[in-house]
VOBAZA-557721 format. One record per residue (C-alpha): x, y, z. Coordinates in steps of 0.25 Angstrom, whole numbers, plus 5000, padded with zeros to 4 digits. Each point is the difference from the previous one (the first is absolute). Last residue first. Example, Ala and Ser with C-alpha at 12.3 -4.5 7.8 and 13.67 -1.06 7.14 Angstrom:
2
505549965029499449865002
***
This chain:
517
545653745321499649924988500749874997500450014985501449945003499349895006500449904990498849944992499149905008500249855000499149995012500749905008501450004994499950165001499549995014501149915005501150094993499350135007500049945014501449944998500650134996499450075012500649895009501450024994499950155003499449975014501349915002500950124997499350095010500149895010501550004997500150155002499349995014501049895004501150094997499350115007499949915012501549965000500450154999499150035012500749885008501450064996499550135006499649935013501249925001500950124998499250075011500149895009501549984998500250155003499250005012500849875005501350084998499550125007499549925012501349925001500950125000499150075010500049875009501650004999500150145004499049985012500949885004499649854999501249974993501150105003500350104989501350014993499450054987500649884992499449905010498650065000500150004984500549855000498949965010498950074991500549944988500049865006498650025004499650054987500649884993499249905009498750084998500250014984499149884997498950045010500050154996499949974985498949895002499250095009500150124990499549914989498949945008499550145003500150054986499349884994498950015011499850154997499949974985498949895002499150095009500250144994499949944986498949915003499150115005500350094988499749894990498749965007499650155000500450024985499249884996498850045008500150134993499949934986498949915005499250115005500150074986499549874994498850005010499750144997500049984984499149885002498750074995500750104992500549904991501549955001500850024987501150085007499949995015501449945004500550054987500050145005500649985013501049914994500350104989500350115011500849925009500949924991501050104994499950085013500649895009501149984990500350155000500050015015501049895000500950084990499850135008500449935013501249944993500550144996499750075014500649895009501450044999499650145006499349955012501050045010501149955009500349874992501149915007499049895004499549994986498650004994500550034986500149854995498649975005499550134992500549934987499349875003498750095002500250074987500349884992498849935005499150124998500550014986499749854998498650025006499750124991500549924987499149885003498850095002500350084987500249874992498749945004499250134998500550034986501350044993499650134993498750055006500449955014501450075000499650144995498850075007499749905011501449965003500750134998499050085009500149905011501550004998500150155003499249995013500849885005501450064997499650125008499449925012501349925001500850135000499150065010500249895010501250085007498950115003499349905009501349975008500350155001498650025006500249885010501350055004501349934994501049935010500749924989499849875007498750015007499350104992500549974985500149855002498749995007499250074990500849934989499749865004498550025003499850094987500649894992499049905005498850095000500350044985500449874995498949925007498950104995500650014986500149855000498549985003499750104989500849914990499249885005498750074998500450054987500549864995498649945004499350124993500749994987500049855000498549995003499849905011499750105010498850074994499549884993499849945014498850085002500250075013498850015009499349894993498650004996499649854999501249965008500749884994501450054997499950115010499949905011501249924995500850135000499650045014500349865005501450004995500250145006499449955013501049885000501250104997499650095011499849895010501449954997500550145002499350025013500449875006501450014996500150145006499349955013500949885001501350084999500949954989499950134992500550085011499250075012500250154996500150004985499249874999498950065007499850114990500149904989498949925006499150125002500150034985499849854997498849985009499350134997500249974985499349865001498950065009499750104990499949904989499249905008499050095005499750074987499949874993499049955010499250135000499950004985498850095000500450065013500150144995498750004994499650024985499650114990501050094995500550135005500550114990501449994995500350154996498850104998500650115008501449975004500650144999499050085007499949945014501449934997500850135001499450035013500249865006501450004995500350145007499449955013500849874999501350074998499650115011499849895010501149904996501150105006499349985014500549865001501550024997499850135007499849925013501549965000500350155003500550134994501150034992500849865002498849925000499450074988501349994992500349865003498549954997500050084987501349944995499749865004498650014995500550054986500849874999498749935001499250094991501049994989499549884994498550045000500350144995500949954989498949894996498950115000500850094991500349904990498649945002499450134995500950014988499949864996498550005001499950124992500749934988499449875001498550035002499249945012500450125009498950035010499649865004501449965003500350135008498749985008500449865003501350045005499450105009499049905005500949895004500850095009498950085007499249895006501349925006500550145004498850025008500249875008501550035001499850135006499149945010501149905004501050125001499050085009499849885009501549985001500150155005498849985009500749885007501350075001499450125008499650144998499750004985499750144995500749974986499349874999498650075001500450094989500549884992498649935003499350124993500950014988499949854997498550015002499950114990500949934990499249875001498650065000500450084987500649884993498849915003499150104995500850024987500349854998498549965001499449955012499949854996501349994993500750095010499549915011500649884993501450074998500050045015499749865004501149954991501050105006499649965014501249915004501050104994499650135006499649945014501449935001500850114994499450105010500149925012501449954996500650145000499650055014500149865004501549994998500250095012499449905010501249925003500850135001499150045012499050115000500150135008499150104992501050114998501349924999499349904991499550114991501450064999500649864996498949974991500150124991500949944989499049894998498750085000500250054986500349864994498649934998499350135001500650064988499549884991498550035003500150155001500850014987499049914993498950095004500750124995500349934987498649954998499450145002501150074991499649894989498650035002500150155000500849994987498949914994498950095003500050094988500149884991498649955004500049885008500349864994498849934995499649875007498550045002499249905008
***
């Protein structure tokens, strides 16, 4: 099997194909979020069912990524890529015409299935096509910027399409993107990553254990958001996920032809890359969750204006993606870049927490800290995507890519579930602790207004003060959640230092300033 990179004339097409596919994959994690109220009104499903429009996609996508990586190994990345993109476009078209909630969820599941085939292959193609240091840095700077900006772009595009047309266009928009990608791939990906001999179920036990572990963890996180972390189903799913994950690692250690050679995940560069990519997923989805609700519910922004408010974060991310791969990594190394990025993220989110205020009437005070947070995300996203597959041969490039995408999905799922719980608990504590004071304030205000207790005037005063207290508690909860997110970013910085320090003691290798991105 040839492992040569494609001819130089095709590399631009390859980067464009990979970036378009990545836009589609990440875009559909968030694009439907701002369109859900309109879809709910038209299709008539309840509030309790609304989350499944998002969860159905992430659950299928996350749990089938290892399967997608394995299929890509067998079919060849080009063929798998074409099937994934074409299939995603077709089911998106069907989703746009959904006439019931069941059909909507089925379309989201099918999108997740084809995304699980697409995501490992586009990163694998990038890895194979750019083995050299300089070209790799340029290509992954672009790819990392696109991968990081896609989620925020989903909010902008979802808001624009819903406001200008219908929620259905959040599905239809994928059709021209998929068609363009297929047309480019038909010529641009010739000769890349041919098929290898083997069967999809060569390591059936490993495939089943790994996919089941991810399914249980992602599903457990989604249940924790609605049922709570102490609910038996949540505990059972997360426990099963951990046990299945341990079984997967044990299986891969002894399997004659392992699905995932353990050297892929034990290498310090790749292990820290997966950890960092997981942080990006957590930070992006967690911060988007808080800021979307804050902008729409508390500042009264429209979906489109909400999406536009995220552009400062996108701008910081895009600039940093270039800086990290072209300047920072070559000069200070991969470990220092990851740590710097995580610390900058922590500073950005801590700053945002201080700017989320009950007295604020617009998003102006958020611009500078959002740029800083986006810069931190961009510092790590591009080099992490590159190093997640760097040094992995073509035979296992798709699986290494699948691990990178799985890390991002697990991080995003944890970010939504955990940080939702943090905010809910903080709001409950604030309202409970201030209940007596609120009652006294209401009584004082009613008396000062000369209103009779139980009168319409007294009720209006009470309702207004309760609403103000609830808004204040909600905004305080967002601030608490963003502070927790900042602490998580700082903790990941420490974890990255520990990973590289342990690796240096184990291997006694030179400093990783020379790590290639």
